[in-house]
N, C-alpha and C positions, 0 to 999 in steps of 0.2 A: 306627776301623773302616774296612776299605776295601771300598767297594760298587762292583761293575761294572753299567753301565748300557748297554742296547742303544739306540743312537740311529738313527732312521730320517729320511730325507729328507722333508720335508712335501710337496715338489712331487710325489712320485711316490704319495701318499696322499691327498691332498685336492685339490679341483676349483681350478684357478688363477683362474677367472673365475666370477662369479656366474650360474648356469644350466647350466654345463657338468657333464657327468656325471662322477661319482666315478672316478677311476682305479682299474683293477683289475690285479691281478698275475696271470699266467697261466703255467702249466707248459707249454711248447710241445713238450715230448716226445710223439711220436705213440703211444708205448706207453702213456701215461696216458689216451688219448683214443680207445678203440676204436670208438666209434659217430660220430666227427666227420664222417666221409665220408657216411654215411647221413642224418646231420642236415643237412648242406650240400645234398645231392640234394633232401630234402624242401623246403627253403627255395627251391631253385631252381624246383621245381615250383610252389609256391605263387606265386613271383615271376611266373612265366610266366601263371598263372591270373589273377592280380591285373592283370597288363597286359591281358589281353583283357577281363576284366571292365570296367575303367575306360577302354576304347578307345570313346571318343564323339568323332569326328572333327569332325562338323558343328557349325559355329559359327553362322552367319547367311545370310540369303539377301539379296541386293541387288536391289530390284525397280526399275522404271521403264521398262523396254522392254515392248513389245506383241508382240513376235515373236522369232525365234530370234536368240540372241547369237552369232555367228559369229566375231568377231574381237575380241582384247583386247591391250592393251600397257601396261607399267609405266614410269613416267617415271625416267630415270636420276637417281640420287642422291637418290632419296626412296623411304622405306619405305611409304608411304600412299597415294600417288597412283596411280590404275589407270583407264585409259581402255576404253571397251567399245563396240563398234558392233553394230547390228542389222539384220535384214532389214526392219524398218519405215523405214529411213533415218534413224534417230536415234543421236545419239553422247552417251554420258554419262561425265562424269569423275567417279569415286567417291573418296571419302576412306574408306579401310578402318578407321581407329582410331574415327572417329565415326561410320562407316556412313552417311554422308550424301553428298549430291550436290554437288560444287564447280561442276560446269558441266552444264547439260542443253540440248541442241539437238535438238528434236524432229524437224525436218526438215533435217537435215544435208545429205542427198542426195535426189534422186529416184530411189528404188529402194534396193535393199539396200546397205549399206556393207560393202565387201569387205576393207578393210584399215585399220588405224589404227597411229600409231607417234609417238614423241616425239623432239624434236631436244635436243641437250646444253644448249640454252638454255631449255628448257621449252616450246617452241612445239609445238602439236598438229597433226599431219597426218592427214588422212582420204581415202580414195578410195572411189568406188563405181562401180556399172554405168551411171550417168549421164555417164560419160566425163570426169569432172572430179576433180582433186585440190584440196582446199581446206586452207588454214592457219588455225589458230584461236589465240586467246589464252585459255589457261585462266583468266586473271585476271578475265575478264569474267563473274563469276558474278552480278553485280548487275544485269547487262542483261537485260530480260525476252526480247528477241529478239536474240541474239548473231549478229553478222556476220562473215564469214571475212575475215581480214587479207589473204589473197591467194588467188586461183583460177587453177589451171592447167588448161587443156583439153587433151584428147586425141583420137585420131582413133578409138578403140575402147575397149570397157568394160575397166576396171582390175580385176585380180583381187588385187593384193597391193601392199604398200608397206613401205619399210624405209629409215631415215634412217642416213647415214654417221655414225660414232662421233665424229668431230670436225670435219669440213668441213661447209659449208653445202650440201651435196648430198644427194639422196634417189634411191632407184630404185624404178620402177614396173614391174608385170607385167601384160602384156596378150597380144598375139599375138606381142610382142617384149619385150626388157628395155630400158628407157630410163632414162638417167642425167639427172636434173634439177638445176638450180641454184636455189636460193630467190630469186635476184635476177633471174632470166630467166622469160620466159612459155613458151618454148619448150624441148624437150629438149635437152641438150647433145650427146649420143650415143646411138646405137641399138645395142645389142649383140644379136647372133643368131648361131646356129650355121649354116654355109652351107648345109646341107641340112635345115635345120629348118623344119617347117610346123605345129608344135605350138602349143597355146595354154599360156602360162606360168601355172601356179596359184599358186606361191609365189615369193618372192625374199627372200634374207638376205645381209646383210654379215657376213664375218668379223670377230670382235671383237677379234682382235690384228692380223692382217694385213688392214687396212681396205681396201685395194685389191682384195681378192679377193672376189667375189661369186658366190654359189651360187643355182641356181633348179631347180625341178622342173616337168615339163611333162606334159600330157595324153597324149602317146605314150609314156609310161613311162620318161622320160629324167630323168637328174640331169646339170646342165651346170655347169661352172665358168668364170667370165669373170675377165678382169683389166681393170679400168677404165683402168689406164695406157697398155695397148695398144690398148684399146677393141674387143676380138674375145673371142670364146669360146676357151678354151684345151682343155679336155677334156669329153668327154660320154660317159655310160654309159646303155646300153638295159638295163632290167631286165624281170623277167617280169611282175611287176604295177607299176601306177602308185602313185606316192607322193602323199600327202594334205598332208603338213606336213614341215618341216626345221628343224632348230635346230643351232646351232654350240656346241661345248662351250666354257664360259668358262675353262677351266683348261688344256686341250689344243687349241691352234689348228688341229691337223690333223684333228680328230675331228668328225665331223658325225652327226646323228641323223636318220633318215628314219622316218616315219610311213607305213605302206604299207596299200594296199587288201587284202592277203592276211592281215590280222589280226595281223600281226607288226610289231615296230620292229627297225630294224637300224642299227648303228653302223660307219660306215665310216672308214678312213684314207685321206685324199686322197692320200696319196703312193702307194697301191696299191689300185687298183679292181677287182682281179679277184675278191674275195670281202670279205663284211663281217668286221669283226673280232668282232662278237657278234650273234646273234639272240635277241630277246626276245619269248618265247611266252605268252601268256595271254588276250588278247583273244578273243571268240568272233565278232566282226564287224569291219567296217572301222575302222581306227585313224584318226581325223580331225586330231588335233592333238597336239603334243608340245613340251615346254620342259624346258631344263635348270634345275636349281638353281645359285645362284650359286657353290656350292661345288664343282661339278662332279662330286659323288659320288652324285647321284642325279637322277632326272627323273620328270616327270609325264606321263601320256599320257591321253587320252579318246577314247571310240569310240562307234559306234552300237550297242554293246551295253548303253547307259546305265550305263556304270560309269567311274569315275576310278582309275587305277592309278599307284602311286608305284613306281619300280623302282630298285634299287641298281644303280650303274655296274659291269658286268662279270658280273653275275648276271642269267642270262636266265630265270629262273623265280621262282615264289612272290612276286609283288609284293604290296603293300598295295592292298585294294580297297576303295573307297568307293562307296556307292549310296544312294538314297532312293527311296520309293515314288513320290514325285511327279516325280522328275527324268527328263526324256525324253533323248533322243539327245544326247550330248554333242559340240560343235562346236569348242570352244575351251578350252585350259587354260592356266594360267600358275602360275610360282614367285614368290612376293614377294622382293624385294631382301634379306631377311634370312633366307631359306631356312626360315621357321618356319610359313609359310602357303601354302596352295594355293588358286587360283581356278579355277572352271570355269563356262563358259556353255553353256547347253542349249537345245533347241528350245522350252522352255516360258518363255522371256523372262527367266529368273532368272540372276544371277551368285552363285554360292554360294561361301562361303568355308570351308575346311576346314584342320584342322591338319595339318601335315607329319608330325609324331608324333602316332598316334592316341591315345595315352594320357598326352600331355604335360599337365601341369597348369599352367593359365594363372594369371597372377597372381604375388604374392610367395611365394617359396619359401624358408624359413629353411635355415640352414646345416645343421642336423640332418636336415631333409627331404632336402635336396640329397645329402648323405652316404648316406642310406638308399636313395635313387633310383639312385645309382651303384653302391652295393652290389648291389642287385637285378639291375641292368644286367649287372655283371660276372658274376654267378651265372648268368644266363640265357646269356651268351656262353660260359661254361666248361662248361655242361652241356647244350648246344644238341645234341650228337650223342646224348645219350641219348634213348630210344625216346619215352617219354611225355612227356617234356620237350619234345622236337622236335616232336612232334605237336600239343601245345598251342600253341607258338610259331607253326607253320605253318598252323593251321586259320583259315580265313575262311569266313563265311557269306556266300553270294550269293544273289541272287533266284532264284527256281525256274526262270523261263525260261532265264537265263544258265546255271544249273547243267545243264539239259537240253540246251542248245545245246552246252555244252563236251563233255557226254558223247557227243552225236551226232558231234561233230568228231573226238573221239578215235577212234570207231568208223570213221570214213571214212578217217583216215590210217592206221589199222592194215590195213584192207582194201586201201588203195593199197600199202601197204608189201608185204603178203603177194603181191600181184599182181606187183610188180616182182620179188620174189624167185623166183616161179614162173617168170616169164619168162625170168630169168637163168638158171634151173636146167635149162630145156629149150632153151637156146641153145648153139650151138657154143662150146666152151670158149674164152675169150679175146676173143670178139666183144663181149660185153656186161659191161662192169665196173660194180661199184657207183660210184656218184658221191656226194661228200659233199654234205650239205644246203646249206653255204655256197657250193658251186661252182655250184649250179644257179641262184642268183639272178641273176647278171649275165649277160645274153645277148652283148653286145658292147661293147667299149670303143673309142671313137673320138677321135682327136687333130686 
C-alpha cells in the first residue's frame, strides 16, 4: 500500500528556544483582513494613552544647598559625576547613581557661586562674586575641610567659567573675557570688543573648534572670539538679552541661546542675520539651556517654574516637567548618556528627571523591548490622526502657567492685529510685513 504523508518543517511550527512564543502562520492578503486598519488605529490610540498614563518623569531630589542652585556642570567622561554651585557659596559634587555627595564644600566662595566646570583631567573649577577662581580636587572627599588646589584672583566679580576641551586653559567672564593658564596666577590674555562696555554673563568654548569662544553680554550682544588671534571676531546685537548659551555637540556651527523674551533660538554662526529656528513655549524668561550629547534634543528651564525638553528643529510642543514645590529654574543639564535631565531651582534642590517621561527604568526583557518598539512605531505612524495626535500632544501644566500662556497668546494676537491695521492704513509699499526671524537681530558688527 502506498501512503502519502504531508511533511512540515518543525522550525515553522514550534518555538526554537524555551520561552519563545509559538510561531503562527498568517495570510497577508489584505482582502482577508478588512478590519486590520481599524484594529491598528485602536492599538495606536491605546499606546498613546498608555504612554501618558505611565509618564512619571521625576526620579529624585538631591539636597545639600540652602539657597538657589544657579550653576551645574558634568564631568567629561563620567556618567554619574555632576557638580552644582549655589548662592550660599557652597559647591557639591554629586554621584547620581548612588544619589550621594562625593564632595561638599560649604564655603567655597564668599558670596554666590557663579560658575563651575571640569577639566579633562577631572579637576573642578569654580568662580564667584568674591573675584576668585578656585581649583579643587574631587578626590578629597575624606577631608572634612577641603582646601583649594590653586586660587586665581581677578579684579572684578566673575559671572561664568568654562574649561578648554584639551588644553590646560580656561576662560572667565566678568566685564571682559579672560583666558587663564592653570600654571599661572594671572590671565594670559584679555578678550573684548573694541566698543564694548557690557558685562559678560556667560562664556563657552566650542566643542569641536576649541579655539572659538562665544559669550553673551548684558547689552543684548552675542560675541565670537578667537583665542589664537586674541580678539573678538564678530558681534550681534539682538532685541532682547540672552541668559544662557550652549554649543551643539554634533553641529559645530550651531549655537543655542536662551533669551529674556521667553524664547530659545538656534543660530548658524556662518550667518547671523536670522536664527535658524525659534522655540516658543515658555511664558517667562528662559534662564538656562543645554544640549543632549546626541544633538537631537535639548533642555531648558525658566522663571515659569517648568523644565522643557525640545526636539531639535521643532519649535513647539515640548515635553513639560513641573512639580508643586519647584521654584524658578536657574540651571538645567543633560547627563552624558542622554537618559536623564537635571534641574537646579531657587528652592535649593537639584532634581533628577527622565529624559523620556514614560521610559521604564531597570531590566527590560526582549519581549518587553519588542512591545515598546511596536507601540512607538504605532504612535509614529498614527500621529497625524486627530484623536491619537491630541493624546500625544496633551500636556498638563500648572494653572498659573496655563493662565500666563493664555494671556500671552491674547497679547501677541492683539499686537498682530495692530500691525495689520497699521499696514492696512499706510500708503502702499511703505510698510511691508517682516518675518519673525528677521526682527530678532538689530545689527551685526565685525
